[in-house]
KEVOZA-887483 format. One record per atom (N, C-alpha, C, O): y, x, z; residue in three letters; chain; atom name. Coordinates in nm, 3 decimals, always signed. Layout:
BEGIN
{rec {Y; X; Z}; Ala; A; CA},
...
This chain:
BEGIN
{rec {+0.920; -3.366; -0.543}; Met; A; N},
{rec {+0.822; -3.247; -0.559}; Met; A; CA},
{rec {+0.670; -3.280; -0.574}; Met; A; C},
{rec {+0.581; -3.197; -0.581}; Met; A; O},
{rec {+0.655; -3.428; -0.577}; Glu; A; N},
{rec {+0.509; -3.455; -0.613}; Glu; A; CA},
{rec {+0.448; -3.402; -0.723}; Glu; A; C},
{rec {+0.516; -3.373; -0.822}; Glu; A; O},
{rec {+0.318; -3.384; -0.722}; Gly; A; N},
{rec {+0.254; -3.319; -0.857}; Gly; A; CA},
{rec {+0.260; -3.176; -0.854}; Gly; A; C},
{rec {+0.190; -3.118; -0.937}; Gly; A; O},
{rec {+0.329; -3.108; -0.776}; Ile; A; N},
{rec {+0.329; -2.954; -0.759}; Ile; A; CA},
{rec {+0.240; -2.919; -0.670}; Ile; A; C},
{rec {+0.227; -2.978; -0.563}; Ile; A; O},
{rec {+0.185; -2.838; -0.700}; Gly; A; N},
{rec {+0.094; -2.762; -0.611}; Gly; A; CA},
{rec {-0.077; -2.790; -0.630}; Gly; A; C},
{rec {-0.125; -2.828; -0.737}; Gly; A; O},
{rec {-0.142; -2.771; -0.530}; Arg; A; N},
{rec {-0.304; -2.803; -0.537}; Arg; A; CA},
{rec {-0.318; -2.941; -0.531}; Arg; A; C},
{rec {-0.236; -3.016; -0.479}; Arg; A; O},
{rec {-0.442; -2.981; -0.594}; Asn; A; N},
{rec {-0.466; -3.146; -0.581}; Asn; A; CA},
{rec {-0.547; -3.153; -0.457}; Asn; A; C},
{rec {-0.653; -3.093; -0.438}; Asn; A; O},
{rec {-0.477; -3.245; -0.361}; Arg; A; N},
{rec {-0.549; -3.232; -0.223}; Arg; A; CA},
{rec {-0.685; -3.294; -0.223}; Arg; A; C},
{rec {-0.761; -3.270; -0.130}; Arg; A; O},
{rec {-0.723; -3.380; -0.331}; Asn; A; N},
{rec {-0.837; -3.443; -0.332}; Asn; A; CA},
{rec {-0.933; -3.379; -0.414}; Asn; A; C},
{rec {-1.035; -3.442; -0.441}; Asn; A; O},
{rec {-0.916; -3.255; -0.462}; Ala; A; N},
{rec {-1.001; -3.179; -0.555}; Ala; A; CA},
{rec {-1.108; -3.102; -0.457}; Ala; A; C},
{rec {-1.056; -3.053; -0.357}; Ala; A; O},
{rec {-1.229; -3.088; -0.468}; Pro; A; N},
{rec {-1.317; -3.032; -0.388}; Pro; A; CA},
{rec {-1.266; -2.876; -0.378}; Pro; A; C},
{rec {-1.198; -2.819; -0.464}; Pro; A; O},
{rec {-1.308; -2.827; -0.272}; Arg; A; N},
{rec {-1.259; -2.695; -0.218}; Arg; A; CA},
{rec {-1.407; -2.591; -0.243}; Arg; A; C},
{rec {-1.521; -2.622; -0.207}; Arg; A; O},
{rec {-1.376; -2.489; -0.302}; Pro; A; N},
{rec {-1.494; -2.404; -0.302}; Pro; A; CA},
{rec {-1.571; -2.372; -0.166}; Pro; A; C},
{rec {-1.501; -2.335; -0.072}; Pro; A; O},
{rec {-1.698; -2.381; -0.149}; Ala; A; N},
{rec {-1.737; -2.343; -0.022}; Ala; A; CA},
{rec {-1.717; -2.162; +0.004}; Ala; A; C},
{rec {-1.720; -2.070; -0.077}; Ala; A; O},
{rec {-1.696; -2.163; +0.163}; Arg; A; N},
{rec {-1.688; -2.028; +0.194}; Arg; A; CA},
{rec {-1.787; -1.938; +0.175}; Arg; A; C},
{rec {-1.891; -1.987; +0.219}; Arg; A; O},
{rec {-1.803; -1.841; +0.136}; Val; A; N},
{rec {-1.906; -1.736; +0.115}; Val; A; CA},
{rec {-1.895; -1.629; +0.224}; Val; A; C},
{rec {-1.793; -1.562; +0.237}; Val; A; O},
{rec {-1.999; -1.615; +0.299}; Ala; A; N},
{rec {-2.009; -1.499; +0.406}; Ala; A; CA},
{rec {-2.046; -1.379; +0.338}; Ala; A; C},
{rec {-2.147; -1.393; +0.269}; Ala; A; O},
{rec {-2.003; -1.282; +0.337}; Trp; A; N},
{rec {-2.029; -1.160; +0.288}; Trp; A; CA},
{rec {-2.058; -1.044; +0.376}; Trp; A; C},
{rec {-1.971; -0.996; +0.449}; Trp; A; O},
{rec {-2.186; -0.997; +0.368}; Leu; A; N},
{rec {-2.240; -0.866; +0.449}; Leu; A; CA},
{rec {-2.168; -0.751; +0.396}; Leu; A; C},
{rec {-2.112; -0.762; +0.287}; Leu; A; O},
{rec {-2.163; -0.618; +0.473}; Ala; A; N},
{rec {-2.089; -0.518; +0.421}; Ala; A; CA},
{rec {-2.173; -0.464; +0.312}; Ala; A; C},
{rec {-2.114; -0.405; +0.221}; Ala; A; O},
{rec {-2.318; -0.477; +0.306}; Glu; A; N},
{rec {-2.398; -0.412; +0.206}; Glu; A; CA},
{rec {-2.381; -0.495; +0.070}; Glu; A; C},
{rec {-2.406; -0.441; -0.038}; Glu; A; O},
{rec {-2.339; -0.621; +0.078}; Glu; A; N},
{rec {-2.316; -0.706; -0.037}; Glu; A; CA},
{rec {-2.174; -0.679; -0.087}; Glu; A; C},
{rec {-2.150; -0.693; -0.207}; Glu; A; O},
{rec {-2.089; -0.646; -0.013}; Glu; A; N},
{rec {-1.951; -0.612; -0.058}; Glu; A; CA},
{rec {-1.948; -0.470; -0.130}; Glu; A; C},
{rec {-1.884; -0.448; -0.233}; Glu; A; O},
{rec {-2.022; -0.381; -0.067}; Arg; A; N},
{rec {-2.059; -0.244; -0.146}; Arg; A; CA},
{rec {-2.128; -0.259; -0.271}; Arg; A; C},
{rec {-2.095; -0.187; -0.365}; Arg; A; O},
{rec {-2.235; -0.360; -0.287}; Val; A; N},
{rec {-2.276; -0.373; -0.431}; Val; A; CA},
{rec {-2.181; -0.436; -0.495}; Val; A; C},
{rec {-2.166; -0.395; -0.610}; Val; A; O},
{rec {-2.098; -0.537; -0.455}; Leu; A; N},
{rec {-2.009; -0.604; -0.542}; Leu; A; CA},
{rec {-1.908; -0.497; -0.615}; Leu; A; C},
{rec {-1.880; -0.493; -0.735}; Leu; A; O},
{rec {-1.863; -0.412; -0.514}; Leu; A; N},
{rec {-1.787; -0.315; -0.531}; Leu; A; CA},
{rec {-1.828; -0.215; -0.645}; Leu; A; C},
{rec {-1.750; -0.167; -0.727}; Leu; A; O},
{rec {-1.951; -0.194; -0.636}; Glu; A; N},
{rec {-2.013; -0.074; -0.734}; Glu; A; CA},
{rec {-2.034; -0.171; -0.883}; Glu; A; C},
{rec {-2.028; -0.118; -0.994}; Glu; A; O},
{rec {-2.055; -0.296; -0.866}; Cys; A; N},
{rec {-2.074; -0.384; -0.992}; Cys; A; CA},
{rec {-1.930; -0.388; -1.044}; Cys; A; C},
{rec {-1.919; -0.366; -1.164}; Cys; A; O},
{rec {-1.825; -0.411; -0.979}; Leu; A; N},
{rec {-1.694; -0.415; -1.049}; Leu; A; CA},
{rec {-1.647; -0.296; -1.099}; Leu; A; C},
{rec {-1.571; -0.293; -1.197}; Leu; A; O},
{rec {-1.692; -0.176; -1.030}; Leu; A; N},
{rec {-1.627; -0.050; -1.086}; Leu; A; CA},
{rec {-1.708; -0.013; -1.215}; Leu; A; C},
{rec {-1.658; +0.078; -1.281}; Leu; A; O},
{rec {-1.813; -0.064; -1.257}; Thr; A; N},
{rec {-1.892; -0.035; -1.379}; Thr; A; CA},
{rec {-1.808; -0.117; -1.490}; Thr; A; C},
{rec {-1.842; -0.092; -1.606}; Thr; A; O},
{rec {-1.711; -0.206; -1.475}; Gln; A; N},
{rec {-1.672; -0.273; -1.584}; Gln; A; CA},
{rec {-1.540; -0.193; -1.635}; Gln; A; C},
{rec {-1.466; -0.145; -1.549}; Gln; A; O},
{rec {-1.510; -0.177; -1.771}; Pro; A; N},
{rec {-1.397; -0.114; -1.806}; Pro; A; CA},
{rec {-1.274; -0.171; -1.809}; Pro; A; C},
{rec {-1.264; -0.292; -1.827}; Pro; A; O},
{rec {-1.180; -0.103; -1.794}; Arg; A; N},
{rec {-1.045; -0.170; -1.760}; Arg; A; CA},
{rec {-0.958; -0.166; -1.888}; Arg; A; C},
{rec {-0.944; -0.061; -1.951}; Arg; A; O},
{rec {-0.898; -0.286; -1.928}; Val; A; N},
{rec {-0.815; -0.267; -2.030}; Val; A; CA},
{rec {-0.672; -0.226; -1.990}; Val; A; C},
{rec {-0.606; -0.156; -2.067}; Val; A; O},
{rec {-0.628; -0.262; -1.888}; Glu; A; N},
{rec {-0.488; -0.212; -1.844}; Glu; A; CA},
{rec {-0.513; -0.201; -1.677}; Glu; A; C},
{rec {-0.604; -0.254; -1.612}; Glu; A; O},
{rec {-0.414; -0.125; -1.634}; Pro; A; N},
{rec {-0.403; -0.117; -1.480}; Pro; A; CA},
{rec {-0.438; -0.255; -1.409}; Pro; A; C},
{rec {-0.370; -0.356; -1.432}; Pro; A; O},
{rec {-0.546; -0.256; -1.324}; Tyr; A; N},
{rec {-0.545; -0.377; -1.255}; Tyr; A; CA},
{rec {-0.598; -0.515; -1.343}; Tyr; A; C},
{rec {-0.581; -0.633; -1.313}; Tyr; A; O},
{rec {-0.656; -0.469; -1.439}; Ser; A; N},
{rec {-0.707; -0.582; -1.532}; Ser; A; CA},
{rec {-0.840; -0.535; -1.567}; Ser; A; C},
{rec {-0.869; -0.418; -1.593}; Ser; A; O},
{rec {-0.935; -0.657; -1.566}; Leu; A; N},
{rec {-1.076; -0.616; -1.635}; Leu; A; CA},
{rec {-1.063; -0.682; -1.762}; Leu; A; C},
{rec {-0.973; -0.758; -1.797}; Leu; A; O},
{rec {-1.169; -0.642; -1.833}; Arg; A; N},
{rec {-1.197; -0.691; -1.977}; Arg; A; CA},
{rec {-1.247; -0.853; -1.953}; Arg; A; C},
{rec {-1.308; -0.891; -1.853}; Arg; A; O},
{rec {-1.213; -0.930; -2.054}; Ala; A; N},
{rec {-1.248; -1.072; -2.053}; Ala; A; CA},
{rec {-1.402; -1.075; -2.043}; Ala; A; C},
{rec {-1.472; -0.983; -2.086}; Ala; A; O},
{rec {-1.444; -1.171; -1.992}; Ser; A; N},
{rec {-1.593; -1.209; -1.954}; Ser; A; CA},
{rec {-1.643; -1.087; -1.836}; Ser; A; C},
{rec {-1.764; -1.082; -1.811}; Ser; A; O},
{rec {-1.576; -1.018; -1.785}; Trp; A; N},
{rec {-1.633; -0.942; -1.699}; Trp; A; CA},
{rec {-1.711; -1.009; -1.581}; Trp; A; C},
{rec {-1.805; -0.955; -1.522}; Trp; A; O},
{rec {-1.663; -1.132; -1.555}; Val; A; N},
{rec {-1.735; -1.184; -1.433}; Val; A; CA},
{rec {-1.874; -1.221; -1.470}; Val; A; C},
{rec {-1.961; -1.214; -1.383}; Val; A; O},
{rec {-1.903; -1.261; -1.588}; Asp; A; N},
{rec {-2.039; -1.283; -1.621}; Asp; A; CA},
{rec {-2.129; -1.160; -1.623}; Asp; A; C},
{rec {-2.246; -1.172; -1.589}; Asp; A; O},
{rec {-2.089; -1.064; -1.653}; Arg; A; N},
{rec {-2.163; -0.929; -1.627}; Arg; A; CA},
{rec {-2.188; -0.881; -1.492}; Arg; A; C},
{rec {-2.286; -0.814; -1.457}; Arg; A; O},
{rec {-2.078; -0.928; -1.406}; Val; A; N},
{rec {-2.058; -0.871; -1.271}; Val; A; CA},
{rec {-2.189; -0.957; -1.190}; Val; A; C},
{rec {-2.276; -0.908; -1.118}; Val; A; O},
{rec {-2.173; -1.079; -1.221}; Ile; A; N},
{rec {-2.251; -1.208; -1.165}; Ile; A; CA},
{rec {-2.397; -1.162; -1.195}; Ile; A; C},
{rec {-2.482; -1.171; -1.106}; Ile; A; O},
{rec {-2.424; -1.120; -1.304}; Thr; A; N},
{rec {-2.577; -1.085; -1.361}; Thr; A; CA},
{rec {-2.610; -0.957; -1.294}; Thr; A; C},
{rec {-2.725; -0.944; -1.252}; Thr; A; O},
{rec {-2.512; -0.846; -1.275}; Met; A; N},
{rec {-2.552; -0.721; -1.216}; Met; A; CA},
{rec {-2.575; -0.756; -1.051}; Met; A; C},
{rec {-2.672; -0.714; -0.988}; Met; A; O},
{rec {-2.484; -0.829; -1.002}; Phe; A; N},
{rec {-2.495; -0.842; -0.855}; Phe; A; CA},
{rec {-2.606; -0.927; -0.826}; Phe; A; C},
{rec {-2.680; -0.888; -0.736}; Phe; A; O},
{rec {-2.634; -1.034; -0.884}; Asn; A; N},
{rec {-2.754; -1.119; -0.865}; Asn; A; CA},
{rec {-2.885; -1.071; -0.859}; Asn; A; C},
{rec {-2.977; -1.107; -0.785}; Asn; A; O},
{rec {-2.880; -0.959; -0.972}; Ala; A; N},
{rec {-2.998; -0.874; -0.996}; Ala; A; CA},
{rec {-3.022; -0.779; -0.865}; Ala; A; C},
{rec {-3.136; -0.759; -0.824}; Ala; A; O},
{rec {-2.926; -0.730; -0.812}; Arg; A; N},
{rec {-2.925; -0.628; -0.711}; Arg; A; CA},
{rec {-2.942; -0.675; -0.564}; Arg; A; C},
{rec {-2.993; -0.613; -0.471}; Arg; A; O},
{rec {-2.878; -0.825; -0.564}; Val; A; N},
{rec {-2.897; -0.899; -0.426}; Val; A; CA},
{rec {-2.953; -1.047; -0.452}; Val; A; C},
{rec {-2.893; -1.151; -0.425}; Val; A; O},
{rec {-3.072; -1.037; -0.506}; Pro; A; N},
{rec {-3.134; -1.162; -0.545}; Pro; A; CA},
{rec {-3.123; -1.289; -0.453}; Pro; A; C},
{rec {-3.137; -1.400; -0.505}; Pro; A; O},
{rec {-3.098; -1.277; -0.317}; Gly; A; N},
{rec {-3.087; -1.402; -0.259}; Gly; A; CA},
{rec {-2.954; -1.452; -0.232}; Gly; A; C},
{rec {-2.943; -1.552; -0.162}; Gly; A; O},
{rec {-2.848; -1.393; -0.282}; Lys; A; N},
{rec {-2.708; -1.433; -0.280}; Lys; A; CA},
{rec {-2.666; -1.525; -0.357}; Lys; A; C},
{rec {-2.598; -1.618; -0.313}; Lys; A; O},
{rec {-2.702; -1.510; -0.493}; Asn; A; N},
{rec {-2.669; -1.602; -0.611}; Asn; A; CA},
{rec {-2.518; -1.657; -0.608}; Asn; A; C},
{rec {-2.489; -1.777; -0.613}; Asn; A; O},
{rec {-2.427; -1.549; -0.598}; Ser; A; N},
{rec {-2.269; -1.590; -0.590}; Ser; A; CA},
{rec {-2.224; -1.657; -0.713}; Ser; A; C},
{rec {-2.261; -1.617; -0.823}; Ser; A; O},
{rec {-2.151; -1.749; -0.699}; Lys; A; N},
{rec {-2.111; -1.821; -0.811}; Lys; A; CA},
{rec {-1.960; -1.755; -0.849}; Lys; A; C},
{rec {-1.893; -1.697; -0.764}; Lys; A; O},
{rec {-1.921; -1.770; -0.971}; Pro; A; N},
{rec {-1.790; -1.718; -1.036}; Pro; A; CA},
{rec {-1.689; -1.720; -0.944}; Pro; A; C},
{rec {-1.624; -1.616; -0.931}; Pro; A; O},
{rec {-1.658; -1.832; -0.867}; Thr; A; N},
{rec {-1.546; -1.867; -0.784}; Thr; A; CA},
{rec {-1.561; -1.753; -0.686}; Thr; A; C},
{rec {-1.463; -1.678; -0.676}; Thr; A; O},
{rec {-1.666; -1.728; -0.614}; Ala; A; N},
{rec {-1.696; -1.654; -0.495}; Ala; A; CA},
{rec {-1.660; -1.518; -0.524}; Ala; A; C},
{rec {-1.597; -1.450; -0.443}; Ala; A; O},
{rec {-1.708; -1.465; -0.667}; Ile; A; N},
{rec {-1.662; -1.346; -0.696}; Ile; A; CA},
{rec {-1.525; -1.319; -0.720}; Ile; A; C},
{rec {-1.475; -1.213; -0.682}; Ile; A; O},
{rec {-1.456; -1.409; -0.784}; His; A; N},
{rec {-1.310; -1.401; -0.809}; His; A; CA},
{rec {-1.239; -1.394; -0.664}; His; A; C},
{rec {-1.154; -1.309; -0.639}; His; A; O},
{rec {-1.276; -1.478; -0.583}; Ile; A; N},
{rec {-1.198; -1.496; -0.463}; Ile; A; CA},
{rec {-1.225; -1.344; -0.375}; Ile; A; C},
{rec {-1.133; -1.280; -0.324}; Ile; A; O},
{rec {-1.345; -1.311; -0.373}; Lys; A; N},
{rec {-1.374; -1.170; -0.319}; Lys; A; CA},
{rec {-1.299; -1.063; -0.373}; Lys; A; C},
{rec {-1.252; -0.978; -0.298}; Lys; A; O},
{rec {-1.281; -1.057; -0.516}; Tyr; A; N},
{rec {-1.225; -0.953; -0.588}; Tyr; A; CA},
{rec {-1.083; -0.941; -0.551}; Tyr; A; C},
{rec {-1.027; -0.833; -0.528}; Tyr; A; O},
{rec {-1.015; -1.079; -0.546}; Arg; A; N},
{rec {-0.868; -1.075; -0.516}; Arg; A; CA},
{rec {-0.839; -1.039; -0.375}; Arg; A; C},
{rec {-0.734; -0.980; -0.353}; Arg; A; O},
{rec {-0.927; -1.070; -0.271}; Met; A; N},
{rec {-0.928; -1.006; -0.141}; Met; A; CA},
{rec {-0.924; -0.859; -0.139}; Met; A; C},
{rec {-0.838; -0.792; -0.081}; Met; A; O},
{rec {-1.029; -0.811; -0.210}; Met; A; N},
{rec {-1.033; -0.648; -0.218}; Met; A; CA},
{rec {-0.928; -0.604; -0.273}; Met; A; C},
{rec {-0.878; -0.504; -0.221}; Met; A; O},
{rec {-0.870; -0.656; -0.376}; Arg; A; N},
{rec {-0.723; -0.606; -0.429}; Arg; A; CA},
{rec {-0.608; -0.616; -0.317}; Arg; A; C},
{rec {-0.518; -0.533; -0.299}; Arg; A; O},
{rec {-0.625; -0.712; -0.260}; Arg; A; N},
{rec {-0.491; -0.734; -0.179}; Arg; A; CA},
{rec {-0.523; -0.629; -0.039}; Arg; A; C},
{rec {-0.431; -0.580; +0.026}; Arg; A; O},
{rec {-0.648; -0.609; -0.013}; Glu; A; N},
{rec {-0.666; -0.510; +0.124}; Glu; A; CA},
{rec {-0.625; -0.362; +0.077}; Glu; A; C},
{rec {-0.562; -0.279; +0.143}; Glu; A; O},
{rec {-0.678; -0.352; -0.060}; His; A; N},
{rec {-0.668; -0.217; -0.131}; His; A; CA},
{rec {-0.506; -0.174; -0.123}; His; A; C},
{rec {-0.470; -0.067; -0.074}; His; A; O},
{rec {-0.415; -0.273; -0.177}; Gly; A; N},
{rec {-0.280; -0.273; -0.174}; Gly; A; CA},
{rec {-0.231; -0.235; -0.050}; Gly; A; C},
{rec {-0.151; -0.141; -0.051}; Gly; A; O},
{rec {-0.265; -0.297; +0.079}; Val; A; N},
{rec {-0.225; -0.283; +0.204}; Val; A; CA},
{rec {-0.264; -0.123; +0.240}; Val; A; C},
{rec {-0.182; -0.041; +0.280}; Val; A; O},
{rec {-0.385; -0.098; +0.221}; Phe; A; N},
{rec {-0.440; +0.039; +0.261}; Phe; A; CA},
{rec {-0.367; +0.140; +0.197}; Phe; A; C},
{rec {-0.331; +0.240; +0.259}; Phe; A; O},
{rec {-0.342; +0.121; +0.073}; Arg; A; N},
{rec {-0.257; +0.233; -0.019}; Arg; A; CA},
{rec {-0.119; +0.223; +0.053}; Arg; A; C},
{rec {-0.078; +0.332; +0.094}; Arg; A; O},
{rec {-0.046; +0.126; +0.074}; Met; A; N},
{rec {+0.080; +0.133; +0.139}; Met; A; CA},
{rec {+0.095; +0.211; +0.264}; Met; A; C},
{rec {+0.185; +0.293; +0.287}; Met; A; O},
{rec {-0.003; +0.177; +0.342}; Leu; A; N},
{rec {-0.019; +0.246; +0.463}; Leu; A; CA},
{rec {-0.032; +0.389; +0.473}; Leu; A; C},
{rec {+0.026; +0.454; +0.560}; Leu; A; O},
{rec {-0.117; +0.446; +0.370}; Leu; A; N},
{rec {-0.150; +0.590; +0.342}; Leu; A; CA},
{rec {-0.027; +0.655; +0.275}; Leu; A; C},
{rec {-0.003; +0.774; +0.298}; Leu; A; O},
{rec {+0.058; +0.577; +0.187}; Gln; A; N},
{rec {+0.179; +0.651; +0.125}; Gln; A; CA},
{rec {+0.290; +0.650; +0.248}; Gln; A; C},
{rec {+0.379; +0.735; +0.244}; Gln; A; O},
{rec {+0.285; +0.553; +0.360}; Asp; A; N},
{rec {+0.393; +0.561; +0.455}; Asp; A; CA},
{rec {+0.382; +0.677; +0.571}; Asp; A; C},
{rec {+0.472; +0.694; +0.654}; Asp; A; O},
{rec {+0.271; +0.746; +0.567}; Gly; A; N},
{rec {+0.264; +0.828; +0.665}; Gly; A; CA},
{rec {+0.143; +0.837; +0.752}; Gly; A; C},
{rec {+0.129; +0.925; +0.836}; Gly; A; O},
{rec {+0.055; +0.741; +0.730}; Phe; A; N},
{rec {-0.076; +0.708; +0.811}; Phe; A; CA},
{rec {-0.171; +0.796; +0.738}; Phe; A; C},
{rec {-0.152; +0.823; +0.620}; Phe; A; O},
{rec {-0.267; +0.840; +0.801}; Trp; A; N},
{rec {-0.402; +0.893; +0.725}; Trp; A; CA},
{rec {-0.538; +0.837; +0.762}; Trp; A; C},
{rec {-0.558; +0.754; +0.850}; Trp; A; O},
{rec {-0.616; +0.886; +0.695}; Leu; A; N},
{rec {-0.763; +0.824; +0.723}; Leu; A; CA},
{rec {-0.852; +0.910; +0.801}; Leu; A; C},
{rec {-0.878; +1.025; +0.766}; Leu; A; O},
{rec {-0.898; +0.855; +0.906}; Asp; A; N},
{rec {-0.993; +0.951; +0.971}; Asp; A; CA},
{rec {-1.122; +0.925; +0.902}; Asp; A; C},
{rec {-1.172; +0.813; +0.891}; Asp; A; O},
{rec {-1.176; +1.045; +0.852}; Glu; A; N},
{rec {-1.293; +1.057; +0.793}; Glu; A; CA},
{rec {-1.426; +1.015; +0.867}; Glu; A; C},
{rec {-1.523; +0.959; +0.815}; Glu; A; O},
{rec {-1.414; +1.048; +0.985}; Glu; A; N},
{rec {-1.546; +1.010; +1.093}; Glu; A; CA},
{rec {-1.547; +0.862; +1.106}; Glu; A; C},
{rec {-1.650; +0.798; +1.090}; Glu; A; O},
{rec {-1.443; +0.811; +1.132}; Ser; A; N},
{rec {-1.446; +0.662; +1.194}; Ser; A; CA},
{rec {-1.398; +0.552; +1.052}; Ser; A; C},
{rec {-1.407; +0.429; +1.057}; Ser; A; O},
{rec {-1.357; +0.614; +0.957}; His; A; N},
{rec {-1.325; +0.545; +0.840}; His; A; CA},
{rec {-1.227; +0.433; +0.879}; His; A; C},
{rec {-1.244; +0.317; +0.841}; His; A; O},
{rec {-1.120; +0.474; +0.958}; Leu; A; N},
{rec {-1.008; +0.391; +0.986}; Leu; A; CA},
{rec {-0.876; +0.454; +0.954}; Leu; A; C},
{rec {-0.866; +0.574; +0.927}; Leu; A; O},
{rec {-0.777; +0.371; +0.958}; Ile; A; N},
{rec {-0.635; +0.438; +0.915}; Ile; A; CA},
{rec {-0.573; +0.462; +1.039}; Ile; A; C},
{rec {-0.552; +0.369; +1.116}; Ile; A; O},
{rec {-0.542; +0.581; +1.067}; Val; A; N},
{rec {-0.485; +0.619; +1.205}; Val; A; CA},
{rec {-0.328; +0.664; +1.177}; Val; A; C},
{rec {-0.275; +0.691; +1.069}; Val; A; O},
{rec {-0.276; +0.663; +1.298}; Gly; A; N},
{rec {-0.126; +0.709; +1.307}; Gly; A; CA},
{rec {-0.086; +0.725; +1.438}; Gly; A; C},
{rec {-0.150; +0.677; +1.532}; Gly; A; O},
{rec {+0.034; +0.800; +1.456}; Glu; A; N},
{rec {+0.088; +0.817; +1.630}; Glu; A; CA},
{rec {+0.128; +0.677; +1.658}; Glu; A; C},
{rec {+0.177; +0.600; +1.575}; Glu; A; O},
{rec {+0.103; +0.650; +1.788}; Asp; A; N},
{rec {+0.173; +0.526; +1.848}; Asp; A; CA},
{rec {+0.302; +0.489; +1.819}; Asp; A; C},
{rec {+0.324; +0.373; +1.783}; Asp; A; O},
{rec {+0.406; +0.584; +1.832}; Trp; A; N},
{rec {+0.540; +0.550; +1.787}; Trp; A; CA},
{rec {+0.544; +0.519; +1.629}; Trp; A; C},
{rec {+0.638; +0.454; +1.584}; Trp; A; O},
{rec {+0.455; +0.560; +1.557}; Phe; A; N},
{rec {+0.460; +0.555; +1.409}; Phe; A; CA},
{rec {+0.431; +0.412; +1.378}; Phe; A; C},
{rec {+0.490; +0.345; +1.294}; Phe; A; O},
{rec {+0.336; +0.372; +1.452}; Trp; A; N},
{rec {+0.262; +0.241; +1.436}; Trp; A; CA},
{rec {+0.372; +0.125; +1.481}; Trp; A; C},
{rec {+0.387; +0.022; +1.415}; Trp; A; O},
{rec {+0.442; +0.153; +1.594}; Asp; A; N},
{rec {+0.536; +0.047; +1.624}; Asp; A; CA},
{rec {+0.657; +0.062; +1.553}; Asp; A; C},
{rec {+0.733; -0.035; +1.560}; Asp; A; O},
{rec {+0.696; +0.160; +1.483}; Ala; A; N},
{rec {+0.818; +0.165; +1.408}; Ala; A; CA},
{rec {+0.779; +0.087; +1.273}; Ala; A; C},
{rec {+0.862; +0.010; +1.224}; Ala; A; O},
{rec {+0.658; +0.104; +1.215}; Trp; A; N},
{rec {+0.597; +0.029; +1.104}; Trp; A; CA},
{rec {+0.600; -0.087; +1.137}; Trp; A; C},
{rec {+0.670; -0.152; +1.060}; Trp; A; O},
{rec {+0.540; -0.165; +1.245}; Met; A; N},
{rec {+0.528; -0.285; +1.274}; Met; A; CA},
{rec {+0.669; -0.350; +1.273}; Met; A; C},
{rec {+0.675; -0.469; +1.243}; Met; A; O},
{rec {+0.768; -0.289; +1.300}; Gln; A; N},
{rec {+0.905; -0.345; +1.324}; Gln; A; CA},
{rec {+0.953; -0.380; +1.191}; Gln; A; C},
{rec {+1.013; -0.486; +1.169}; Gln; A; O},
{rec {+0.925; -0.280; +1.091}; Val; A; N},
{rec {+0.959; -0.288; +0.956}; Val; A; CA},
{rec {+0.892; -0.420; +0.876}; Val; A; C},
{rec {+0.944; -0.507; +0.806}; Val; A; O},
{rec {+0.758; -0.398; +0.915}; Ala; A; N},
{rec {+0.672; -0.482; +0.856}; Ala; A; CA},
{rec {+0.690; -0.636; +0.864}; Ala; A; C},
{rec {+0.673; -0.715; +0.771}; Ala; A; O},
{rec {+0.730; -0.667; +0.997}; Leu; A; N},
{rec {+0.724; -0.801; +1.041}; Leu; A; CA},
{rec {+0.888; -0.834; +1.033}; Leu; A; C},
{rec {+0.930; -0.945; +1.065}; Leu; A; O},
């Protein structure tokens, strides 16, 4: 099985700490990009997103790798939220949290784990 997987000697990208405001700006930049097909953005989207993002948040200067990683994490989180909302939970507009009855959470956790 040698040679399969990630090169352990390759440098890892540095972790980027994102503030809530920076995430909101990144999301707005991503939403301006046209989609070719569902869950796919047009080629060279990252260059436009980086230019827009760095213009709106000048001190951040995020690299393409950081943008890609954050985009993938946002998509993953969106999928989980969408699944919860389809399973009978609901969004509390005041607290912006997904809520449900205690027994429903317990039953969902038994199935999810």
